C-alpha positions, -999 to 999 in steps of 0.1 A, spaced: -173 -412 196 -196 -438 212 -189 -446 248 -188 -480 264 -201 -483 300 -180 -504 324 -185 -518 358 -159 -530 384 -156 -567 381 -127 -575 405 -100 -558 425 -70 -580 435 -32 -585 434 -18 -579 400 -5 -612 384 20 -594 362 35 -568 386 43 -578 422 34 -552 449 8 -538 427 -29 -545 423 -53 -548 394 -88 -534 390 -107 -552 364 -135 -534 346 -160 -551 324 -184 -542 297 -219 -539 309 -232 -549 275 -205 -572 265 -180 -598 275 -146 -579 273 -127 -570 305 -103 -541 309 -76 -548 335 -57 -519 349 -26 -521 371 -28 -497 401 -8 -489 432 -16 -503 468 -30 -469 481 -53 -464 453 -65 -501 456 -74 -494 492 -92 -462 484 -114 -481 460 -120 -509 484 -129 -489 512 -156 -471 491 -168 -505 477 -170 -520 512 -189 -487 523 -165 -483 552 -166 -451 573 -130 -441 583 -125 -421 614 -110 -394 593 -116 -385 556 -93 -402 533 -79 -382 503 -107 -391 480 -133 -386 507 -119 -352 511 -120 -344 476 -157 -356 473 -166 -333 503 -148 -305 486 -168 -309 454 -201 -313 472 -193 -282 493 -190 -261 461 -221 -277 445 -200 -297 419 -216 -330 409 -194 -358 394 -216 -370 365 -193 -396 351 -159 -409 347 -143 -415 313 -111 -435 306 -103 -414 277 -68 -425 263 -42 -451 264 -6 -442 256 25 -463 259 4 -485 283 -7 -458 305 -45 -452 309 -57 -416 310 -91 -405 325 -114 -375 330 -139 -365 356 -169 -350 340 -185 -326 364 -216 -304 365 -219 -270 382 -247 -245 377 -258 -263 347 -223 -261 330 -202 -293 323 -165 -294 326 -136 -320 327 -109 -325 351 -79 -345 342 -72 -376 365 -52 -407 371 -74 -436 362 -72 -452 396 -83 -420 413 -111 -414 388 -124 -451 396 -121 -443 434 -143 -412 428 -168 -429 406 -174 -454 434 -180 -427 460 -202 -407 438 -219 -440 423 -216 -425 388 -209 -445 356 -175 -454 342 -171 -453 304 -143 -458 279 -141 -460 240 -139 -488 216 -104 -482 205 -92 -486 241 -111 -518 244 -96 -530 212 -60 -522 225 -63 -535 260 -95 -553 264 -94 -593 270 -121 -619 268 -118 -643 296 -127 -681 293 -152 -696 317 -126 -708 342 -109 -674 344 -144 -657 347 -153 -679 376 -120 -672 393 -125 -634 388 -160 -637 401 -148 -655 433 -119 -631 439 -123 -606 466 -140 -573 459 -109 -557 475 -71 -562 474 -57 -588 495 -35 -577 524 1 -571 516 13 -588 548 18 -626 549 -11 -646 563 10 -661 591 16 -626 606 -19 -628 619 -39 -654 638 -65 -670 614 -98 -652 619 -118 -685 623 -100 -689 657 -114 -658 671 -148 -657 690 -175 -633 678 -168 -609 706 -130 -610 700 -136 -603 662 -158 -573 670 -131 -560 694 -104 -566 667 -126 -548 642 -127 -516 665 -90 -517 668 -80 -521 631 -105 -492 622 -88 -470 647 -55 -480 631 -72 -472 598 -62 -507 584 -94 -510 561 -82 -541 543 -80 -561 576 -113 -546 588 -130 -559 554 -115 -594 562 -129 -593 597 -162 -580 585 -165 -609 560 -157 -634 586 -185 -621 609 -210 -620 579 -201 -657 572 -209 -666 607 -242 -647 606 -252 -670 575 -242 -702 594 -261 -691 626 -293 -683 605 
């Protein structure tokens, strides 16, 4: 069965299910998108890796990556292999001592591992036919402008707007939230700092 390579297009709040998130995968050689609803923890695990953050202690997916590497196991690819009753199934395709083997995985965990190993993500045509969608131009632009990480679950008025902080205050706040392992907030602060660098240059 021919595999279709996918890339992560967006990671944001799920429109259909509150308190959940959606990771949207897109065909590299096509226009179809594959939206997958995932939990908050899994969304954060993907976002942390996409933002290339270094937590003070390894998260679960980092621990699993370290374990695989310790035993000389390489994650070669992730395959979203089935879709049954609205639930996606995935496999980690690993290589050790020249021998390939597969490990069953939840799709969200598999994607989090793929980002950490920088390995390709694949699926099959029958899954794209069942669950794939083609977005119009407006939806595509909105998707492209959406954050590459989940929005914070807290309401915005719980925190002072980041633009009101000085650069030094932002750097101090960044240290604090990293100590508290609030990586979503850290990503927002880092984005604010980057935007100011652009204005300063």
